[in-house]
N, C-alpha and C positions, 0 to 999 in steps of 0.2 A: 650418159651418166646412169640412166635407168638400167641399161643393159649391164653395166658393171656391177650395180647393186644386186641384180638378179643372179649374176655369175658368182658373186661373193656369197649370197644366200645359199645357192646350190652347193658350192664348195664347202661351206660350213656344215650343211646338212649331210653331205657325203663324209666329211671328217667325223662328225658325230656318230654316224652309223658305223664307220670303221672302228672308232674307239669302243663302241658298245660290243662289236663283234670280237675285238681283241680281248676285252674284259671277260666276255663269256667264255672264250677259249682258254684264257688264263685260269679262270675259276675251275674249269673242267680239269685242266692239267694239274692244278694244285690241290685237288680235293683229297681228303684224308681217306686212305685205303686201309688204315689199321696198321698194326705192327708188321714189320718185315718178317718173312719166314726165316728160319735158321739157315745158315750157309752150308749145312751138312745134314745128313739124315741119321736118325737114331739118337740115343742119349749120349751126352758127352762122356768120354772115357777118362778116368784118372791116369795121370802119367805113369804111376807105378804099374798099372795093369798093362799099358801099352809096352813099356820097357820089358816087363817080364815075358809078355807074349812074344815079342820080336826076338828076344834073347833065346827063348826056347825053340822057336822056329829055326833059327840059325844053328843052334846046338844039335837039332835033329839031323842036320845035314853035315855035321862035323865041324862047324865053324864056331870057334870060341871068341866071344867078344866081351869087352868090359864097358861098363857105363862110365863115361867121363863126367866129372862134376860140371853142373851148369854154372856158368859164370855170372848169370844175370838172374836176380831174384824176381819172381813173379812172371817170368816169361815162359811160355810153353815151348821149350826147345831142349831136346835131349840128343846125345850123340853116343853111338855104340861103335867101338873100334876094336880091331884085333888084327891078327895075321893068320894066313893060311898058306898051305903049299901052293906054289905058283902053277903047278901042273893041273891042279883040280879046282882052283878057286872059282873060275868062271862057271864050271859045271855045278859046283856046290851052291853058288849064289843063285843061279837060274833055278835050281831045284828048290831052294829055300823060298824064293819069290813065288814059285808055282804052288808050293805048300801053303804059303800065306794066303793066296787067293782061294785055293780049293778047300782047305780045312779050317781056316780062321776068318773067312769073310772079308778079307782085304780086296779092294777093287783096283783095277788099273787106273792110274792117275793120268794127268796130262803128259803128253809126249814132249819132253824137253830136249830131245835129241842127244847126240853124243853117246858117251858110255855111261849114261845114268838112266835109272828107271824110277818112276814114282808110283806109289800105292797109296790109297786112301781108305780110311775106316773111321766112320763117325766123324769126330772133330779132329782127327790126326792125319797127317800126310807123312809117309816115309819116303826118303830119297836114298836110293842105293846107288853107289858109284862103283863102276868096275875099274880096277887099278891099271890094267894094261900089262905091259911086260916089266916085271921088276928086274933089278940087276941080278946077275948070276950069283947063286948061293944065298940070296935073301928071300924071305917069305913075302908073299904079296899082301899089301894092306887091304883090310876090309873096313869100310866105313858106312854106317847107316845113320842118317840124320832124321830125327823125328820132330815134326813141327806141328804145334796145335793151331787149328784154324782161328780160334778166338784171340790168340796172342797173349792171353792171360788166363791162367788156370788157378784161380784163387783157392779152389777147394783142396788142391794138393800142393800148392806152392809152399816152399819153406817159409816160415814166418820169422821175422826179425825179433830178437828178444825184446821184451817190453822194458821200458825205462823204469828205474826204481822210483818209487814215490819219494818226493822231496819232503823232508821234515822241516817244520818251521825253525827258523834260527832262534837260538836262546835269547831271551830278553835280558839285557844287562841289569844288574841290581842297582836300584837308585839309592842314593845316600840321603 
């Protein structure tokens, strides 16, 4: 019986030491390291600046695109689309992407494979898709999607109209 009590005491001592070690490790892992660094480098860019810059980069290579209206208020997503001659669309797109890197500070983004290229600059990512072979007689589509890292660009997002102030209801005259 005495041997069992000694074993129980040793086991409880070992469990106490293990619990203390786990608590110390957990406290170390959960310590406050301060705010997280931003997920991008450089100051955040307004959507108007990014759209104008990418439109001018493409125009310098002879690609005309139009900005499509964003369907979601408050979200950082823009889409530029247009059409270009199928014989030169790939060459023009590659030249535009090279120009964006060399003259405007865009960096190569993650390789997503396929016929798409990503570029990043500050808080924006541009996704350029290569169309492939359009049908005979048709121009090749050009699509550039611009996505904000933060997902919300409150400084440049369109604002909803404010609601009119409600006037108090007239008080009926008492007799």
